[in-house]
N, C-alpha and C positions, 0 to 999 in steps of 0.2 A: 504493500500500500504506500509506504513512504517513498519507495522508488518511483512509483507512478506519479505521485504528487510532485516529486522533485523534477521529473521530466516535464510535467505540465507547467510548473512555474518557470522553468527554463524556456519553454516555448512561448509563454506569455511575455517574458522579458525580451526575447528575440523580436517578437512582433510589435510590442507596444512600448518598449523601453523600460526604464527602472520605475517601479512603483514609488509614489511619494507618500503613500499612507496604506495601512492595512489594519483590519480589525478581525477578530475571531468571535464566533458565536457557537455555543454548544447547546443543543437541545437534548432533553432527557431521552436516553436510549439511542442517541445518534453519535456519529463521529463529529469532530470539530469541523466547522466550515469557516474558511477565511474569505474575506472579500478584499481584493487589492484595488487601489485606485491609481490610475495612470493619467497623466496629462499630455495631450497632444496639442502643441501650439503651432500647428502647421497652417496651410493655406485656407483651411475651413474655419479659422478662428480657434478659440480656446475650447477644446473638447475634453470633457472628463470621461474616462472610460473605467467602468467598474467590472471586475472579473472575479468570479467565484473560484475558490481553490479548495477541493475536498469532495465535491460531488462525484468526481471520476474515480475516487479511491476504490469503489465497488461498482460492478456492472449493475445497470438497472434491470429489474426482473418483471416480466409480465405478471400482473396480479393474479391471472388465472393459472399460472404454472404451479404444479404440485410442489416442486422443490426449486429453491433458488440456486442457480449455478454460481459458484464463487469466482469463476474465471471468465466464462464467456457471457456475452451480452453487451448491449450498447453502453457506452460511457460518454459523459458530456460535462462541460462546464458552461456557465452562462456569462454573457458579456452584454453590458448596457452602456450605450454612448449617449451623452447629453451635453448640450452647450453649458459650459461652466459659468458661474457668476450670476446667473439669472434667477436661481431658486436655491433653496437649501437642500440640494440633491445628495449631499453626504449622508442624509438621514435614510437614504435608500439601502444602506448596508444591511440592516436587520431584515427588511422585506426580501432582499436578494438572498440572504442566507436561508430564510424560510423556504423560498422556492427551490434553492439548491438541496435542501434537506428533504424535500417532498418525496423523492424516490425511496429514501430510507423509511420515512415516517408513514407515508400513505401507499407505498408500493406502486407508484405510477411510473410510467416510462415517458420521459419528456422528449418530444420529437418535433421537428419542424411542422408548422401548421397548427400546433396546439395553442390553446389559451390557458394562461395561468393567472389566477386571481389571488391577491394578497388580503382581500377583505377590508381594505382601507386604503387611503392615499399612499402612493409609493414614497412620497416625501411630504413634508408639511404643505398644505394647500395645493397639492398636485391635483390636476384634473383627471388623473389616471389611477385606477386601482387594479388594473390587469395589464398583461403584456401578451403580445403575439410572439411565438417562437418562430424565428426566421431561419432560412437555410444557412448552413455553415459554409466555411471555406473562403469567405471574402476577406475579413480582417485578420483572422488567425487561422492558419492552415491546420487541418486535422493532424493529430499526433499519432503516428503509427507505433504500436506496441508489439512486443514479441508475441508470436502466436502461442496459444490459440486466442489471446486477448483481442478484443475489438479495439479499433482506434478510438482515441478521445476526440470528440467533435466539440468545437467551440461555438455555441449557439447564440446568435444575436437576439436580444430581446427588444421588441418595438412596443413602447407604451401605447395603450388604447384607452380612449374615453369610454364611459359606460355605454354611450350610444353606438360607438364603433364596435364594442364587444358584442352588443346585442345584434347588430347588423351582420357581424361576422358569423354568429351562430346560425343565421338564416341563409346567408349567401356564400359563406366559406372564406378561407384565408386568402385565396388567390384573388377573389373579387375585391376584397378590402385593399389588398396591396396595389391592385391596378387602379383603384379609386384614389389612393394616396398619390400614386405616380401621376395620374391624369391631372390632379389639382396641384401638383408641385409641393406637396406637404413636407415641411421640414420636420422629420420624425425625431430629430435631436433637440428640438425646441421644448424645454421643460414647461413652458407656459402656453403651448399651442392650444387652439380650440379644435373641436371635432371637425373632421372633414365633412363637406356637404354630402348627405346620404339620401337625397330624394331621388 
């Protein structure tokens, strides 16, 4: 487990640079989940990226499986990117850790297209309480592990307003993403309003 997490952290540092903050959360009956914060001060302005570390220590198991395989199965970490300095987004650390612990706590398999709800604002006064899990491979490349272990996938999280989450349940993730694209929605804006859904 420690070896996997060391490799995961090395991959995050290679892709995102040195973290400038980290916090650890432990929930009853689960392993520790860390959240690392990286700052990207590139051409897109000041972007804060939050990445979980610990979710990939164990493979996610289908809740209908009779036995959990300790080696084989999908592994993932979560990555959230938001514009820095516009909202108190550092308070997202605990909600992110809750989402990262959900495979251990609830026996869910987190995969692209899924909606994850934290039951409250992602950060103080945030218009979002849920996220859409996007396709991996863009920001941080998959981390191949020795067989028979599955690779670790770094899943981007896209915050959704309650209206967007409800619309996505009816029309699907692809339709919502196309609507965001059509309207030029800045998904990293921590203060953005819901996209037009009529």
